[in-house]
DSSP file (Angstrom, degrees, kcal/mol; ACC not computed):
  #  RESIDUE AA STRUCTURE BP1 BP2  ACC     N-H-->O    O-->H-N    N-H-->O    O-->H-N    TCO  KAPPA ALPHA  PHI   PSI    X-CA   Y-CA   Z-CA
    1    1 A M              0   0    0      0, 0.0     2,-0.4     0, 0.0    49,-0.0   0.000 360.0 360.0 360.0 135.5    0.0    0.0    0.0
    2    2 A Q        -     0   0    0      0, 0.0    47,-0.2     0, 0.0    48,-0.1  -0.970 360.0-117.9-125.7 137.4    1.3    3.4   -0.9
    3    3 A A        -     0   0    0     -2,-0.4     2,-0.2     1,-0.1     0, 0.0  -0.311  42.9 -89.4 -69.2 155.4    0.1    6.8    0.3
    4    4 A Q        +     0   0    0      1,-0.1    -1,-0.1     4,-0.0     3,-0.1  -0.443  41.9 178.8 -64.8 133.5   -1.3    9.3   -2.1
    5    5 A T        +     0   0    0      1,-0.2     2,-0.3    -2,-0.2    -1,-0.1   0.564  63.2  29.0-114.1 -14.6    1.4   11.5   -3.6
    6    6 A V  S    S-     0   0    0      0, 0.0     2,-0.2     0, 0.0    -1,-0.2  -0.940  89.8 -90.7-139.8 161.4   -0.6   13.7   -6.0
    7    7 A L        -     0   0    0     -2,-0.3     2,-0.5    -3,-0.1    -2,-0.0  -0.515  38.8-150.9 -70.5 142.2   -4.2   15.1   -6.2
    8    8 A V        -     0   0    0     -2,-0.2     2,-0.6    73,-0.0    73,-0.2  -0.971   6.7-138.6-119.4 128.3   -6.5   12.8   -8.2
    9    9 A K  E     -a   81   0A   0     71,-2.9    73,-3.1    -2,-0.5     2,-0.5  -0.768  20.9-170.7 -87.8 121.3   -9.5   14.2  -10.1
   10   10 A V  E     -a   82   0A   0     -2,-0.6     2,-0.4    71,-0.2    73,-0.2  -0.960   2.0-172.2-115.3 124.8  -12.6   12.0   -9.6
   11   11 A R  E     -a   83   0A   0     71,-2.9    73,-2.9    -2,-0.5     2,-0.5  -0.952   6.6-158.6-117.3 137.3  -15.7   12.7  -11.8
   12   12 A I  E     -a   84   0A   0     -2,-0.4     2,-0.3    71,-0.2    73,-0.2  -0.966  10.8-174.7-118.9 125.7  -19.0   11.0  -11.2
   13   13 A F  E     -a   85   0A   0     71,-3.3    73,-2.7    -2,-0.5     2,-0.6  -0.886  19.7-140.7-116.7 147.3  -21.6   10.8  -14.0
   14   14 A Q  E     -a   86   0A   0     -2,-0.3     2,-0.6    71,-0.2    73,-0.2  -0.953  18.3-144.9-107.3 120.3  -25.1    9.4  -14.0
   15   15 A D  E     -a   87   0A   0     71,-3.1    73,-2.8    -2,-0.6    74,-0.3  -0.749  13.6-171.9 -88.1 118.7  -25.9    7.5  -17.2
   16   16 A H        +     0   0    0     -2,-0.6     2,-0.2    71,-0.2    -1,-0.1   0.353  65.0  27.9 -96.3   5.5  -29.5    8.1  -18.1
   17   17 A D  S >  S-     0   0    0     72,-0.0     3,-0.5     0, 0.0    71,-0.2  -0.832  90.8 -90.8-148.2-172.2  -29.7    5.5  -21.0
   18   18 A D  T 3  S+     0   0    0     -2,-0.2    69,-0.0     1,-0.2    -3,-0.0   0.207  89.9 103.7 -92.1  15.5  -28.2    2.3  -22.2
   19   19 A S  T >  S-     0   0    0      3,-0.1     3,-1.2     1,-0.1    -1,-0.2   0.596  82.2-133.6 -74.9  -8.4  -25.5    3.9  -24.3
   20   20 A D  T <   -     0   0    0     -3,-0.5    -2,-0.1     1,-0.2    -1,-0.1   0.820  65.5 -55.7  60.2  33.5  -22.9    3.0  -21.6
   21   21 A G  T >  S+     0   0    0      1,-0.2     3,-1.9    -4,-0.1    -1,-0.2   0.548  85.6 162.4  83.9   7.4  -21.4    6.5  -21.6
   22   22 A Q  T <   +     0   0    0     -3,-1.2    -1,-0.2     1,-0.3     3,-0.1  -0.364  62.4  40.1 -63.8 140.7  -20.6    6.7  -25.3
   23   23 A G  T 3  S+     0   0    0      1,-0.5    -1,-0.3    -2,-0.0     2,-0.1   0.126  89.3 112.1 103.4 -19.2  -20.0   10.3  -26.4
   24   24 A R  S <  S-     0   0    0     -3,-1.9     2,-2.0     1,-0.1    -1,-0.5  -0.419  88.8 -92.7 -77.9 164.3  -18.1   11.2  -23.3
   25   25 A D  S    S+     0   0    0      1,-0.2     3,-0.2    -2,-0.1    -1,-0.1  -0.530  76.2 134.9 -79.1  77.7  -14.4   12.0  -23.5
   26   26 A L    >   +     0   0    0     -2,-2.0     3,-1.8     1,-0.1    -1,-0.2   0.422  34.1  98.4-106.6  -1.0  -13.2    8.4  -22.8
   27   27 A E  T 3  S+     0   0    0      1,-0.3    -1,-0.1    -3,-0.2    -2,-0.1   0.790  87.7  45.6 -64.6 -25.7  -10.6    8.0  -25.4
   28   28 A S  T 3  S+     0   0    0     -3,-0.2     2,-0.3     2,-0.0    -1,-0.3   0.396 104.2  80.6 -95.0   4.4   -7.7    8.8  -23.0
   29   29 A L    <   -     0   0    0     -3,-1.8     2,-0.5    45,-0.0    44,-0.2  -0.818  66.5-143.4-113.7 151.6   -9.1    6.6  -20.2
   30   30 A T  E     -B   72   0A   0     42,-3.3    42,-2.5    -2,-0.3     2,-0.4  -0.947  21.8-124.6-112.7 129.1   -8.9    2.8  -19.6
   31   31 A T  E     +B   71   0A   0     -2,-0.5    40,-0.3    40,-0.3     3,-0.1  -0.594  31.7 171.7 -73.4 125.5  -11.8    1.0  -18.1
   32   32 A V  E     +     0   0A   0     38,-2.9     2,-0.3    -2,-0.4    39,-0.2   0.534  69.0  24.3-110.3 -13.3  -10.7   -0.9  -15.0
   33   33 A F  E     +B   70   0A   0     37,-1.5    37,-2.8     2,-0.0    -1,-0.3  -0.945  54.9 166.2-152.1 131.9  -14.1   -2.0  -13.8
   34   34 A A  E     +B   69   0A   0     -2,-0.3     2,-0.3    35,-0.2    35,-0.2  -0.875  43.8  80.4-143.9 109.9  -17.4   -2.6  -15.6
   35   35 A G  E    S-B   68   0A   0     33,-2.4    33,-3.3    -2,-0.3     2,-0.4  -0.869  75.0 -52.0-175.1-153.8  -20.1   -4.4  -13.7
   36   36 A H  E     -B   67   0A   0     -2,-0.3     2,-0.4    31,-0.2    31,-0.2  -0.880  35.6-169.0-114.7 143.3  -22.8   -4.1  -11.1
   37   37 A L  E     -B   66   0A   0     29,-2.4    29,-2.7    -2,-0.4     2,-0.8  -0.985  21.4-132.1-126.0 141.8  -22.6   -2.7   -7.6
   38   38 A L  E     -B   65   0A   0     -2,-0.4     2,-1.1    27,-0.2    27,-0.3  -0.847  16.3-167.8 -91.9 113.0  -25.2   -3.0   -4.9
   39   39 A L  E >   -B   64   0A   0     25,-2.8    25,-1.9    -2,-0.8     3,-1.4  -0.778   7.0-175.5 -99.4  87.2  -25.8    0.4   -3.4
   40   40 A S  T 3  S+     0   0    0     -2,-1.1    -1,-0.2     1,-0.3    25,-0.1   0.705  82.4  29.1 -65.1 -22.0  -27.8   -0.8   -0.4
   41   41 A D  T 3  S-     0   0    0      2,-0.3    -1,-0.3    -3,-0.1     3,-0.1   0.264 113.4-107.4-119.4  11.2  -28.5    2.8    0.9
   42   42 A G  S <  S+     0   0    0     -3,-1.4    18,-0.8     1,-0.3     2,-0.3   0.558  83.5 115.0  78.2   8.2  -28.4    4.6   -2.5
   43   43 A R        -     0   0    0     16,-0.1     2,-0.4    17,-0.1    -2,-0.3  -0.831  52.4-151.7-113.1 150.8  -25.1    6.2   -1.7
   44   44 A L  E     -D   57   0B   0     13,-2.3    13,-2.8    -2,-0.3     2,-0.5  -0.981  10.2-161.0-118.1 131.2  -21.7    5.9   -3.4
   45   45 A V  E     -D   56   0B   0     -2,-0.4     2,-0.5    11,-0.2    11,-0.2  -0.959   4.5-170.5-115.4 127.6  -18.5    6.5   -1.3
   46   46 A V  E     +D   55   0B   0      9,-3.2     9,-3.2    -2,-0.5     2,-0.3  -0.972  20.0 156.2-116.7 127.7  -15.2    7.2   -3.0
   47   47 A G  E     -D   54   0B   0     -2,-0.5     7,-0.2     7,-0.3     2,-0.1  -0.913  41.1 -94.2-144.6 170.7  -12.1    7.2   -0.9
   48   48 A D    >   -     0   0    0      5,-1.9     3,-1.3    -2,-0.3   -45,-0.1  -0.448  41.3-107.8 -85.2 164.7   -8.3    6.8   -0.9
   49   49 A V  T 3  S+     0   0    0      1,-0.3    -1,-0.1   -47,-0.2   -46,-0.1   0.767 117.3  48.2 -67.1 -27.3   -6.6    3.5   -0.2
   50   50 A V  T 3  S-     0   0    0    -48,-0.1    -1,-0.3     3,-0.0   -47,-0.1   0.452 110.3-118.3 -94.5  -0.1   -5.3    4.5    3.2
   51   51 A G  S <  S+     0   0    0     -3,-1.3    -2,-0.1     2,-0.2     3,-0.1   0.696  75.4 126.1  77.5  20.2   -8.6    6.0    4.4
   52   52 A E  S    S+     0   0    0      1,-0.2     2,-0.3     0, 0.0    -3,-0.1   0.792  75.0  18.6 -82.0 -28.1   -7.5    9.5    4.8
   53   53 A S        +     0   0    0      2,-0.0    -5,-1.9    -5,-0.0     2,-0.3  -0.984  63.9 173.4-141.8 153.5  -10.1   11.1    2.7
   54   54 A R  E     -D   47   0B   0     -2,-0.3     2,-0.4    -7,-0.2    -7,-0.3  -0.990  16.6-151.6-157.7 155.7  -13.5   10.2    1.3
   55   55 A F  E     -D   46   0B   0     -9,-3.2    -9,-3.2    -2,-0.3     2,-0.5  -0.995  10.8-160.2-130.7 133.3  -16.4   11.6   -0.7
   56   56 A T  E     -D   45   0B   0     -2,-0.4     2,-0.5   -11,-0.2   -11,-0.2  -0.966   2.7-167.8-118.7 129.2  -20.0   10.5   -0.4
   57   57 A I  E     +D   44   0B   0    -13,-2.8   -13,-2.3    -2,-0.5     3,-0.2  -0.966  11.4 172.2-114.2 127.6  -22.6   11.2   -3.0
   58   58 A S    >   +     0   0    0     -2,-0.5     3,-0.5   -15,-0.2    -1,-0.1   0.145  52.4  98.6-119.5  19.3  -26.2   10.5   -2.0
   59   59 A L  T 3   +     0   0    0      1,-0.2    -1,-0.1   -15,-0.1   -16,-0.1   0.121  53.1  99.6 -92.2  21.6  -28.0   11.9   -5.0
   60   60 A L  T 3  S-     0   0    0    -18,-0.8     2,-0.4     1,-0.3    -1,-0.2   0.553  76.8-139.8 -88.8  -7.9  -28.4    8.5   -6.7
   61   61 A G    <   +     0   0    0     -3,-0.5    -1,-0.3   -19,-0.2    28,-0.1  -0.684  59.5  22.4  92.3-139.6  -32.0    7.9   -5.7
   62   62 A M  S    S-     0   0    0     -2,-0.4   -20,-0.1     1,-0.1   -23,-0.1  -0.304  82.6-104.7 -70.8 147.7  -33.4    4.6   -4.5
   63   63 A P        +     0   0    0      0, 0.0     2,-0.3     0, 0.0   -23,-0.2  -0.288  67.0  98.7 -62.6 155.7  -31.1    1.8   -3.2
   64   64 A G  E    S-B   39   0A   0    -25,-1.9   -25,-2.8    25,-0.0     2,-0.4  -0.915  72.6 -46.9 153.6-176.0  -30.4   -1.1   -5.4
   65   65 A R  E     -B   38   0A   0     -2,-0.3    26,-3.4   -27,-0.3     2,-0.3  -0.726  55.6-178.8 -88.8 130.8  -28.1   -2.7   -7.9
   66   66 A R  E     -B   37   0A   0    -29,-2.7   -29,-2.4    -2,-0.4     2,-0.3  -0.951  32.4-109.2-133.0 150.2  -26.6   -0.4  -10.6
   67   67 A R  E     -B   36   0A   0     22,-0.4    20,-2.6    -2,-0.3     2,-0.4  -0.607  41.9-174.4 -72.7 135.8  -24.3   -0.7  -13.6
   68   68 A V  E     -BC  35  86A   0    -33,-3.3   -33,-2.4    -2,-0.3     2,-0.4  -0.998  15.2-170.9-136.4 137.8  -21.0    1.0  -12.8
   69   69 A R  E     -BC  34  85A   0     16,-2.2    16,-2.7    -2,-0.4     2,-0.5  -0.998   4.9-165.9-128.5 130.5  -18.0    1.7  -15.0
   70   70 A V  E     -BC  33  84A   0    -37,-2.8   -38,-2.9    -2,-0.4   -37,-1.5  -0.968  10.1-179.2-115.7 125.3  -14.7    3.0  -13.6
   71   71 A S  E     -BC  31  83A   0     12,-2.7    12,-2.8    -2,-0.5     2,-0.3  -0.950   3.0-170.8-125.6 145.6  -12.1    4.4  -16.0
   72   72 A V  E     -BC  30  82A   0    -42,-2.5   -42,-3.3    -2,-0.4     3,-0.2  -0.894  31.4-129.4-132.6 160.5   -8.7    5.8  -15.2
   73   73 A D  S    S+     0   0    0      8,-1.5     2,-0.3    -2,-0.3     9,-0.1   0.653 104.3  31.0 -84.0 -15.7   -5.9    7.6  -17.1
   74   74 A D    >   -     0   0    0      7,-0.3     3,-1.1   -44,-0.1     5,-0.4  -0.835  61.5-173.6-144.4 103.1   -3.2    5.2  -15.9
   75   75 A A  T 3  S+     0   0    0     -2,-0.3    -1,-0.1     1,-0.3    -2,-0.0   0.470  75.2  80.3 -76.8  -1.1   -4.3    1.6  -15.2
   76   76 A Q  T 3  S-     0   0    0      2,-0.0    -1,-0.3     1,-0.0     0, 0.0   0.374 119.6 -88.9 -88.9   4.9   -0.8    0.8  -13.8
   77   77 A G  S <  S+     0   0    0     -3,-1.1    -2,-0.1     0, 0.0    -1,-0.0   0.484 107.5  91.6 108.7   3.0   -1.7    2.3  -10.4
   78   78 A R        +     0   0    0     -4,-0.3    -3,-0.1     0, 0.0     2,-0.0  -0.224  53.5 163.9-121.2  43.8   -0.7    6.0  -10.7
   79   79 A A        +     0   0    0     -5,-0.4     3,-0.1     1,-0.1    -4,-0.0  -0.323  22.8 179.2 -65.9 140.8   -4.0    7.4  -11.9
   80   80 A R  S    S+     0   0    0      1,-0.3   -71,-2.9   -72,-0.1     2,-0.4   0.427  74.1  44.5-114.1  -8.7   -4.5   11.2  -11.7
   81   81 A A  E     -a    9   0A   0    -73,-0.2    -8,-1.5     2,-0.0     2,-0.4  -0.995  62.1-178.4-140.1 132.1   -8.0   11.1  -13.2
   82   82 A V  E     -aC  10  72A   0    -73,-3.1   -71,-2.9    -2,-0.4     2,-0.5  -0.996   6.8-165.2-132.2 126.7  -10.9    8.7  -12.5
   83   83 A D  E     -aC  11  71A   0    -12,-2.8   -12,-2.7    -2,-0.4     2,-0.5  -0.953   3.7-168.1-111.4 131.4  -14.3    8.7  -14.1
   84   84 A I  E     -aC  12  70A   0    -73,-2.9   -71,-3.3    -2,-0.5     2,-0.5  -0.981   0.9-167.9-119.8 121.6  -17.2    6.8  -12.6
   85   85 A V  E     -aC  13  69A   0    -16,-2.7   -16,-2.2    -2,-0.5     2,-0.4  -0.953   6.9-172.6-113.2 122.5  -20.3    6.3  -14.6
   86   86 A I  E     -aC  14  68A   0    -73,-2.7   -71,-3.1    -2,-0.5   -18,-0.2  -0.938  27.0-114.9-117.5 133.4  -23.4    5.0  -12.7
   87   87 A S  E     -a   15   0A   0    -20,-2.6   -71,-0.2    -2,-0.4     4,-0.1  -0.386  16.9-137.9 -65.5 143.9  -26.6    3.9  -14.3
   88   88 A A  S    S+     0   0    0    -73,-2.8     2,-0.3   -71,-0.2    -1,-0.1   0.804  85.9  55.5 -71.6 -29.9  -29.6    6.1  -13.4
   89   89 A E  S    S-     0   0    0    -74,-0.3   -22,-0.4   -72,-0.1     2,-0.1  -0.774  88.0-114.3-107.6 149.1  -31.9    3.1  -12.9
   90   90 A T              0   0    0     -2,-0.3   -24,-0.2   -24,-0.1    -2,-0.1  -0.470 360.0 360.0 -74.5 152.2  -31.5    0.1  -10.8
   91   91 A V              0   0    0    -26,-3.4   -25,-0.2    -2,-0.1    -1,-0.1   0.350 360.0 360.0-119.4 360.0  -31.0   -3.3  -12.5
């Protein structure tokens, strides 16, 4: 485990259709996760690996299972940009 050494930009998008985010500026990012997450309380929490900082978004609506895609600018572990796309509807 390594402590954070630079600021990381995290953007969270809500996908309102089945296009899976096409049309967004994803050409410079690599998808590192594409699957389903159970958001049991309708919130998503994003934090660093050592637990020093975290961000909680609760504007996702009803609890449930949602499609999620996480893309980064460096898939080798030194990402400075992270995009998270969450489906608007539960699946």
